C-alpha positions in Angstrom: 9.6 -21.2 18.8 8.2 -24.6 18.8 5.4 -25.0 20.8 4.7 -28.4 22.7 3.1 -31.3 20.6 0.5 -33.6 21.8 1.6 -37.4 22.0 -1.3 -39.4 20.7 0.6 -42.7 20.8 2.2 -41.9 24.1 2.0 -44.5 26.8 2.0 -43.2 30.4 3.6 -45.4 33.1 3.0 -44.4 36.9 4.5 -45.7 39.8 2.7 -44.7 43.1 4.4 -45.8 46.5 2.9 -45.2 49.8 4.9 -45.8 53.1 2.1 -45.9 55.8 3.2 -46.1 59.7 4.0 -49.5 60.6 3.4 -50.9 57.0 6.2 -52.4 54.8 9.5 -54.2 55.6 11.2 -53.2 58.9 13.4 -54.3 61.4 12.2 -54.7 65.0 13.3 -51.7 66.8 13.0 -49.3 63.9 11.5 -46.1 64.5 8.3 -45.6 63.0 7.4 -42.7 60.9 4.9 -40.2 61.4 4.0 -39.0 58.4 3.8 -40.7 55.1 6.0 -40.3 52.1 4.5 -40.3 48.5 7.1 -40.7 45.9 5.6 -40.1 42.1 7.5 -40.9 38.7 6.0 -40.3 35.3 7.6 -41.6 32.3 6.1 -41.0 28.5 7.4 -42.5 25.6 6.2 -41.6 21.9 6.9 -43.6 18.9 7.4 -39.9 17.0 10.9 -38.6 16.6 12.0 -35.4 17.8 16.0 -35.2 17.5 17.8 -32.7 19.6 20.0 -29.9 17.9 23.8 -30.7 18.3 25.4 -29.0 21.4 27.8 -27.1 18.7 24.5 -25.9 16.4 24.5 -22.8 18.3 28.1 -22.0 17.7 27.9 -22.7 14.1 24.7 -20.1 13.7 26.5 -17.5 15.7 29.5 -17.5 13.7 27.7 -18.2 10.2 25.8 -15.0 10.9 29.2 -13.1 11.7 30.5 -14.3 8.4 27.3 -13.0 6.6 27.7 -9.7 8.2 31.1 -8.8 7.2 30.3 -10.2 3.9 32.7 -13.0 4.0 30.3 -15.7 2.3 30.1 -13.3 -0.4 33.8 -13.0 -1.1 34.5 -16.4 -0.9 31.7 -17.2 -3.5 32.7 -14.3 -5.9 36.8 -15.0 -5.2 37.0 -18.5 -5.0 36.2 -20.3 -8.0 36.7 -23.8 -9.1 35.1 -25.8 -11.8 34.9 -29.7 -12.2 32.4 -32.0 -13.6 30.6 -34.7 -11.5 29.8 -31.7 -8.5 26.0 -31.8 -9.7 24.6 -28.5 -9.0 27.1 -27.6 -5.7 29.5 -24.9 -5.8 32.6 -24.3 -3.8 30.8 -22.4 -1.2 28.4 -25.5 -0.5 31.6 -27.5 0.3 33.1 -25.1 2.4 30.3 -24.6 4.4 30.6 -28.2 5.6 34.2 -27.6 6.5 33.0 -24.6 8.5 30.6 -26.7 10.5 33.1 -29.6 10.7 35.5 -27.3 12.2 33.3 -25.9 14.6 31.9 -29.2 15.6 34.8 -30.8 17.0 33.7 -34.2 15.8 36.2 -36.8 15.4 35.4 -37.8 12.1 33.1 -36.7 9.0 31.0 -39.7 9.4 29.9 -38.5 12.7 29.3 -34.9 11.5 27.3 -35.9 9.2 25.1 -37.9 11.4 24.7 -35.4 14.0 23.9 -32.8 11.2 21.4 -34.9 9.0 18.3 -34.0 10.8 19.1 -30.2 10.5 20.8 -30.0 7.0 18.4 -27.9 6.0 18.5 -25.4 8.6 22.5 -25.8 8.6 22.8 -24.8 4.9 20.0 -22.1 5.2 22.7 -20.3 7.5 24.9 -20.1 4.4 22.0 -19.0 2.0 22.2 -22.4 0.5 19.6 -25.1 -0.1 20.8 -28.7 -0.1 23.6 -30.2 1.9 26.2 -32.1 -0.3 26.8 -35.5 0.4 30.1 -37.2 2.1 31.0 -38.9 -1.4 30.5 -35.2 -3.0 32.7 -33.7 -0.4 35.5 -36.3 -1.0 35.4 -35.7 -4.7 35.7 -32.1 -4.2 38.6 -32.1 -1.9 40.3 -34.8 -4.3 40.1 -32.6 -7.2 41.0 -29.3 -5.7 44.3 -27.3 -7.3 46.6 -24.7 -5.9 44.6 -21.9 -7.4 41.6 -21.8 -5.5 43.6 -22.6 -2.5 45.8 -19.4 -2.8 42.6 -17.5 -3.3 41.2 -18.9 0.2 44.5 -18.3 1.7 44.2 -14.5 0.2 40.5 -13.9 1.6 41.5 -15.7 5.3 44.7 -13.0 5.4 42.4 -10.0 4.0 39.7 -11.0 6.3 42.3 -11.1 9.7 43.9 -8.0 8.9 40.4 -6.2 8.3 39.3 -6.4 11.6 41.3 -5.7 15.1 40.6 -7.7 18.0 40.4 -4.3 20.1 38.8 -1.2 19.6 42.1 0.6 20.2 43.3 -1.4 17.2 46.4 -2.8 19.2 48.2 -6.0 18.5 50.6 -6.5 21.5 54.1 -6.3 21.6 57.5 -6.4 23.1 59.2 -3.5 25.0 63.2 -3.9 25.3 65.3 -2.4 27.4 66.1 0.7 25.1 62.3 1.6 25.2 62.1 0.5 21.3 58.7 -2.0 20.8 58.6 -5.1 18.7 56.2 -7.7 17.5 56.9 -11.5 17.9 55.7 -14.0 15.3 56.3 -17.8 15.8 57.1 -20.1 13.1 57.1 -23.9 13.4 56.1 -27.3 12.0 54.0 -29.9 13.2 54.3 -33.4 11.8 51.3 -36.0 11.4 52.2 -39.8 11.3 50.1 -42.4 9.6 50.3 -46.0 10.3 50.4 -48.5 7.6 50.1 -52.2 8.1 52.3 -54.3 6.2 50.9 -55.8 2.9 52.2 -59.1 1.2 54.2 -58.5 -2.2 54.2 -61.2 -4.3 54.1 -61.7 -7.9 50.6 -63.4 -8.0 48.9 -59.9 -6.3 48.5 -56.7 -7.7 51.0 -53.8 -6.6 50.3 -52.1 -3.5 48.3 -49.1 -3.5 47.9 -46.9 -0.5 45.7 -44.1 0.0 48.0 -41.6 1.7 50.5 -41.9 -1.0 49.8 -38.4 -2.5 50.0 -36.5 0.6 52.5 -38.3 2.7 56.1 -39.9 2.4 58.6 -41.5 4.6 60.0 -38.5 6.8 61.2 -38.2 10.5 58.7 -38.4 13.2 60.7 -38.4 16.5 59.5 -41.6 17.6 58.7 -44.9 15.7 54.9 -43.9 15.6 54.3 -44.5 11.9 55.6 -45.2 8.5 54.9 -42.1 6.6 54.3 -38.4 7.4 53.0 -35.2 6.7 54.5 -31.6 7.6 52.6 -28.6 8.0 54.1 -25.0 9.0 52.1 -22.7 10.9 52.7 -19.1 11.5 51.3 -17.6 14.9 51.1 -13.8 16.2 52.8 -14.2 19.5 50.5 -11.6 21.3 47.0 -12.2 20.1 47.7 -16.2 19.4 45.9 -15.6 16.0 46.8 -17.8 12.9 48.3 -16.5 10.0 48.8 -19.2 8.0 49.5 -23.3 7.5 51.5 -24.4 4.6 51.9 -28.5 4.3 54.2 -30.9 2.3 54.7 -34.5 2.4 57.4 -36.0 4.1 59.8 -33.8 6.1 58.2 -31.0 3.9 59.8 -28.3 2.0 60.8 -26.1 5.0 62.7 -23.1 3.0 59.6 -23.0 0.6 57.2 -23.2 3.4 59.1 -20.1 5.3 59.0 -18.1 2.3 55.2 -18.5 2.4 55.1 -17.7 6.0 57.1 -14.5 5.4 54.9 -13.3 2.5 52.0 -13.8 4.7 53.5 -11.8 7.9 54.5 -8.8 5.3 50.9 -8.7 4.6 49.8 -8.6 8.3 52.5 -5.9 8.8 51.3 -3.8 5.8 47.6 -3.7 6.8 48.5 -2.8 10.5 51.1 -0.6 9.3 53.7 -1.9 11.0 57.6 -1.7 10.9 59.2 -4.9 9.4 62.8 -4.1 11.0 61.1 -4.2 14.4 59.4 -7.8 13.8 60.8 -10.7 15.4 61.0 -13.9 14.3 61.2 -16.8 16.8 61.9 -20.1 14.8 62.2 -23.7 15.2 65.9 -25.0 15.2 65.1 -26.5 11.9 66.0 -22.9 10.6 69.3 -22.6 12.2 71.6 -22.7 9.0 73.1 -19.7 7.3 71.5 -20.8 4.0 67.9 -20.1 5.8 69.2 -16.9 7.8 69.8 -15.2 4.1 66.1 -15.7 3.6 65.1 -13.5 6.6 66.5 -10.3 5.2 64.8 -7.1 6.7 63.3 -9.0 10.0 64.8 -9.8 13.2 65.3 -13.1 14.1 66.0 -15.6 16.8 66.7 -19.3 16.7 68.5 -22.2 18.0 71.3 -23.0 15.9 72.8 -26.4 14.5 75.8 -25.1 12.6 78.3 -26.2 15.0 81.5 -25.4 12.8 80.8 -22.3 14.0 82.1 -23.3 17.5 85.6 -23.7 15.3 85.7 -20.4 14.4 88.8 -18.4 16.2 86.8 -15.4 17.1 84.2 -17.9 19.0 87.0 -20.2 20.4 88.8 -16.9 21.8 85.7 -15.9 23.4 85.1 -19.1 25.2 88.3 -19.3 27.0 87.5 -15.6 28.4 84.8 -15.2 31.3 81.4 -15.7 30.2 79.1 -12.8 30.0 76.0 -14.1 31.9 75.0 -17.2 33.8 71.2 -18.5 33.1 69.2 -20.6 35.1 65.3 -21.3 34.5 63.1 -21.2 38.0 61.7 -25.3 37.1 65.5 -26.6 36.4 68.6 -26.7 38.3 70.7 -26.4 35.1 73.3 -23.5 34.8 74.3 -22.3 31.7 77.3 -20.1 31.0 76.3 -17.7 28.4 79.2 -16.2 25.8 78.1 -13.5 23.6 79.8 -13.5 20.2 78.7 -10.3 17.9 79.1 -10.2 13.8 79.9 -14.0 13.6 79.8 -15.0 9.7 77.6 -18.2 9.4 76.7 -20.4 6.6 77.9 -20.5 2.9 76.8 -16.9 2.2 78.5 -15.5 5.4 75.5 -13.8 7.1 76.5 -11.7 10.1 74.6 -12.4 13.1 75.1 -12.3 16.8 76.2 -15.9 17.9 75.4 -16.5 21.7 76.9 -20.0 23.3 75.3 -21.9 26.1 77.3 -24.4 27.8 76.9 -26.4 30.6 78.3 -29.7 32.4 77.2 -33.0 30.4 75.2 -35.6 32.5 75.1 -39.3 32.1 72.2 -39.0 29.6 73.0 -37.8 25.9 71.7 -34.2 25.6 68.8 -33.8 23.5 70.0 -30.4 22.1 73.5 -29.2 21.4 76.6 -31.0 20.7 78.7 -32.6 23.4 82.8 -32.0 23.5 85.1 -33.2 26.2 81.9 -33.5 28.7 80.4 -30.0 28.1 77.5 -29.5 26.1 77.2 -26.4 23.6 74.0 -24.8 22.5 73.8 -22.3 20.2 71.4 -19.4 19.2 71.4 -17.1 16.2 70.0 -13.7 16.4 70.5 -10.2 15.2 68.8 -8.3 17.9 71.0 -5.5 19.1 73.2 -5.8 22.1 72.1 -2.5 23.5 68.5 -3.6 24.1 69.0 -7.3 24.7 71.7 -8.9 26.8 72.5 -12.4 26.4 70.2 -13.7 29.2 67.5 -11.8 27.4 68.0 -13.4 24.0 68.1 -17.0 25.8 64.8 -16.5 27.6 63.0 -15.1 24.7 63.8 -18.1 22.8 63.0 -20.4 25.4 59.4 -18.8 25.5 58.8 -20.3 22.5 57.5 -22.9 24.7 54.5 -21.2 24.8 54.2 -22.1 21.1 53.5 -25.5 22.0 50.5 -25.4 24.5 49.0 -23.4 21.2 49.4 -26.2 19.2 48.1 -28.6 21.7 45.0 -26.7 22.1 44.3 -26.6 18.4 44.7 -30.4 18.4 42.3 -30.9 21.0 39.5 -28.6 19.7 39.9 -29.0 16.1 42.8 -31.1 15.2 43.4 -30.1 12.0 46.1 -32.6 11.5 43.6 -35.3 11.1 43.4 -36.8 7.5 40.3 -35.1 6.1 41.1 -35.7 2.5 43.8 -38.1 0.8 44.8 -35.3 -1.5 47.3 -32.6 -0.7 45.3 -29.6 -1.9 42.0 -31.0 -0.2 44.1 -31.2 3.0 45.4 -27.7 2.6 41.7 -26.6 2.0 40.4 -27.9 5.4 43.3 -26.7 7.3 42.9 -23.1 5.9 39.5 -23.6 7.6 40.1 -24.8 10.6 42.7 -21.9 11.2 40.0 -19.6 10.0 37.5 -21.0 12.7 40.2 -20.2 15.4 40.6 -16.7 14.6 36.6 -16.0 14.3 36.5 -17.6 17.8 38.9 -15.1 18.9 37.2 -12.2 17.4 34.2 -13.2 19.1 35.5 -14.0 22.2 36.9 -10.4 22.6 33.5 -9.1 21.8 31.9 -11.1 24.6 34.7 -10.4 27.2 36.4 -7.4 26.2 39.7 -7.3 28.2 42.7 -4.4 27.8 46.3 -5.8 27.1 48.0 -7.5 30.0 51.5 -6.3 30.9 54.1 -8.8 32.3 57.4 -8.1 33.0 59.5 -10.4 31.2 63.2 -9.3 32.6 63.7 -7.2 35.4 65.4 -4.0 34.9 69.2 -4.2 35.6 69.2 -2.2 38.4 66.8 -4.2 40.3 68.8 -7.5 39.7 70.9 -9.1 42.7 72.5 -11.7 40.6 76.1 -12.6 41.3 79.2 -11.8 39.0 79.7 -11.1 36.2 77.2 -8.2 35.9 74.1 -8.7 34.0 74.8 -6.6 31.2 77.6 -8.7 29.7 80.6 -7.6 28.2 82.0 -6.0 25.0 85.0 -6.9 23.0 88.5 -7.5 24.8 91.0 -4.6 24.8 94.4 -3.8 25.9 96.3 -0.9 26.9 98.5 1.1 24.4 102.2 1.4 24.8 103.4 3.5 27.8 107.1 4.6 25.6 108.0 4.5 22.0 109.5 1.7 20.5 108.1 -0.4 23.3 105.7 -3.5 22.9 102.1 -2.8 24.1 99.3 -4.9 24.9 98.1 -4.6 21.1 101.2 -6.5 20.0 99.9 -9.5 22.1 97.2 -11.2 20.3 94.6 -13.6 21.9 94.5 -17.2 20.6 91.8 -19.8 20.3 93.2 -21.7 23.3 92.7 -18.9 25.4 96.3 -17.8 25.6 98.3 -14.7 24.6 101.5 -14.9 21.9 103.7 -12.2 22.1 105.7 -10.8 19.2 108.6 -13.8 20.2 106.1 -16.2 19.3 105.8 -17.4 22.9 102.7 -18.0 25.1 101.1 -16.0 28.1 98.6 -17.7 30.1 96.0 -15.8 32.6 96.9 -16.5 36.2 94.4 -13.6 37.7 91.2 -11.7 37.4 89.8 -8.9 39.3 87.2 -6.5 39.2 87.6 -2.9 38.6 85.7 0.2 40.2 84.0 0.9 36.9 82.5 -2.7 36.3 85.1 -3.6 34.3 86.6 -7.0 34.1 90.7 -7.4 34.2 92.2 -10.5 33.1 96.1 -10.6 33.6 98.2 -12.8 31.6 101.6 -13.6 32.5 104.8 -15.4 30.6 107.4 -17.9 31.9 110.7 -16.2 33.5 112.4 -19.1 31.2 111.1 -17.8 28.2 111.6 -13.6 28.6 115.3 -14.3 30.1 117.1 -15.6 26.7 114.4 -13.7 24.7 116.3 -11.4 22.0 113.3 -8.9 21.9 113.3 -8.4 25.8 114.9 -4.8 25.5 111.4 -3.7 23.7 109.4 -5.8 26.1 110.4 -4.9 29.6 109.8 -2.0 31.4 113.6 -1.7 32.8 115.0 -2.5 29.0 117.5 -5.2 29.2 117.0 -6.3 33.0 114.5 -9.2 33.3 113.7 -9.2 37.0 110.0 -10.3 36.2 108.3 -11.8 33.0 106.2 -9.8 30.8 102.5 -9.3 32.0 99.8 -8.2 30.0 96.3 -7.1 31.0 92.9 -7.5 29.0 90.0 -5.6 30.1 86.1 -6.7 29.5 84.5 -3.3 29.4 80.7 -4.0 30.0 78.3 -3.3 27.5 76.3 -0.2 27.6 72.3 -1.1 27.6 69.3 0.5 28.8 68.3 -0.4 32.4 64.6 -0.5 31.6 62.7 -3.8 32.3 61.5 -5.8 29.1 58.1 -5.9 28.8 55.6 -8.4 27.3 52.2 -7.1 26.3 49.7 -9.6 25.3 46.1 -11.1 25.8 44.9 -14.6 27.6 45.7 -17.5 25.5 42.4 -19.4 26.0 39.8 -17.3 27.8 38.4 -15.4 24.9 38.4 -18.5 22.8 36.6 -20.4 25.3 34.0 -18.1 26.2 32.7 -18.3 22.5 32.9 -22.0 22.4 31.0 -22.1 25.6 28.7 -19.7 25.0 25.8 -21.4 23.7 27.2 -24.8 24.3 25.1 -25.7 27.1 22.1 -23.4 26.0 19.0 -24.4 24.4 18.4 -23.8 20.6 14.9 -24.3 19.3 14.6 -25.0 15.3 11.7 -24.4 13.2 11.1 -25.2 9.4 8.2 -24.0 8.1 6.8 -25.5 4.7 7.3 -23.6 1.6 4.7 -22.5 -0.8 4.8 -24.1 -4.2 6.4 -21.6 -6.6 4.1 -20.2 -9.2 4.0 -21.3 -12.5 6.3 -19.3 -14.7 6.2 -19.2 -18.3 9.4 -20.7 -19.9 11.5 -18.0 -21.2 12.6 -18.3 -24.9 16.3 -19.9 -25.0 19.2 -17.8 -26.1 21.3 -19.3 -29.2 24.0 -19.9 -26.0 21.7 -22.0 -24.1 20.5 -24.1 -27.2 24.0 -24.7 -28.2 24.7 -26.0 -24.4 27.4 -23.5 -24.0 29.1 -23.8 -20.4 27.2 -22.0 -17.4 28.4 -18.7 -16.2 29.9 -18.3 -12.7 26.5 -16.4 -11.5 24.3 -18.9 -13.0 26.2 -22.3 -11.4 25.7 -20.3 -7.9 22.3 -19.6 -8.1 21.9 -23.6 -8.7 22.1 -24.5 -5.2 20.9 -21.0 -3.7 18.4 -20.9 -1.4 14.7 -19.7 -2.6 11.6 -18.4 -1.0 9.9 -21.7 -2.1 12.2 -23.7 0.6 10.1 -22.1 3.8 11.4 -19.9 6.2 13.7 -21.0 8.8 13.3 -19.8 12.7 16.5 -20.6 15.0 16.0 -18.9 18.5 19.1 -19.0 20.6 19.1 -18.2 24.4 22.2 -17.0 26.5 23.3 -14.3 23.9 24.1 -11.1 25.5 22.3 -8.0 24.1 25.2 -6.4 22.7 26.3 -9.2 20.7 23.1 -9.7 19.3 22.9 -5.9 18.3 26.2 -6.0 16.7 25.0 -9.0 14.7 21.8 -7.6 13.5 19.3 -9.6 15.5 18.1 -6.7 17.5 17.2 -3.5 16.1 18.9 -0.5 18.0 
């Protein structure tokens, strides 16, 4: 703890003012003061510099100690190896320590981060058991030289560290309970794009070719708006109940979304293995760019839910037939006046590989403006949703609501941008940028863990959808309908309803190739919906097959009618429950714990190391062989000669200090 120091060169400025009764400027008629008022201000100034620790320094101390306690720094030093010249005596742990601090600080640029860290560079590196702080130029060269192998090793350690410590003592991970009582765990996969503005440069024969710094990391791609010329895409994977990140996979331009999807699925499988969870009850919510049959084939073994973009599915006969029948349900968001008609079409082949999935078609009337999603045909907007969730556990409305609940993923990405901004250009090389984004997500997860220790909280339960018995919605019933059925023959040799086939145009085709049109709908006592189709009397009287078709043989008094029954789907009546934690509370409790608390840093001058007799050289050292990994790591390791660093934090709860080993139990 630092004590107050004398100020030998201080100048003292004192200003005293005394207002006495009747003295000083006053207007006529003003009241006279009965007592004197004395104001004293003392200002001291000194030429001696005494920098204040940054506001984020206390959090950096907390997280660094947390990493040391769980052996993460040792695992990084031993498991992530990368060798290249011109790094001096620095190793990869030295540069990663800088990136850890940069992610914690929230500074907008590395230049601003180094400026704030410079007076406390020694104590900061001592937190990671290292000696000297790498310069900005050394960090830039390190990020530019990184290759795939050390980044993949870093990702492996990131996932291992994530799965080694559950957020709660009960080892809960959250979940979704469906109407049948089964539990699901939900993951969100989505991509973000960072655009880079590039000013136009002249291109003439007397000028050398244009060289852009971001050519190796960006490429032309879709930005949604005209915000830049080149972009970089980053696919992120998040656990939807705990808001933990599982990975970040980037590529230039529009990215390689199928390759990034496979990497994300691999990270999810490792997470499920660590927590011993069933992949068949794992639900993946994906962005609309994954809504093709080719991508759905990569999701084998998982339950999925995505917005479809293969609108050729609408031309399939079974889909067209279903669209001409009554809708299964109506769906409306509380904040919107738009009502969607939902049509549930199970077992529809999608894509060139014919992946069977449940297709839900949502329709609504088109407005004057072009719809941002879906396809518009004859004044009706059609939206597609692809899933393989069972009909017995999720209604069509449940599926659509569950997909639209992906909107909670967007605020998470927004929080990440506001607090850490991992999409900023930290390096002009692809793998250097990947390294920064992995470290950024690591800090996010560590803040969540520490936040759960600061404010332990049980899982909260939200009634995502009410029980079917509690809903008071208009017809049709909320459970939806199954496949249409017709009656069997009432006499041998007569046509039954099964001989009349549904057509894509919404009619029935009789054995004589005549059309029957729907003209009546009525509700049955068992909840099913009866749709009555009728033929024209002009078609039935001259028909040669009327004896097999009519009830009264050859007498054609009335045209033929056929009833199609839509029976309600047998589905569980339980409500859908969503179990999760708060999105911001735990993370912000860690960020603000020491942000406004006092931090005292004291560095004692180290003693000169005793003279040591030089040991004889080995033949390998004399031959200038390469240094071993242990020798390389020891070059910038902090020694006793560096002096003792004492950091005092205020405002740390006692149970947190005990868990970090700062207070003996």
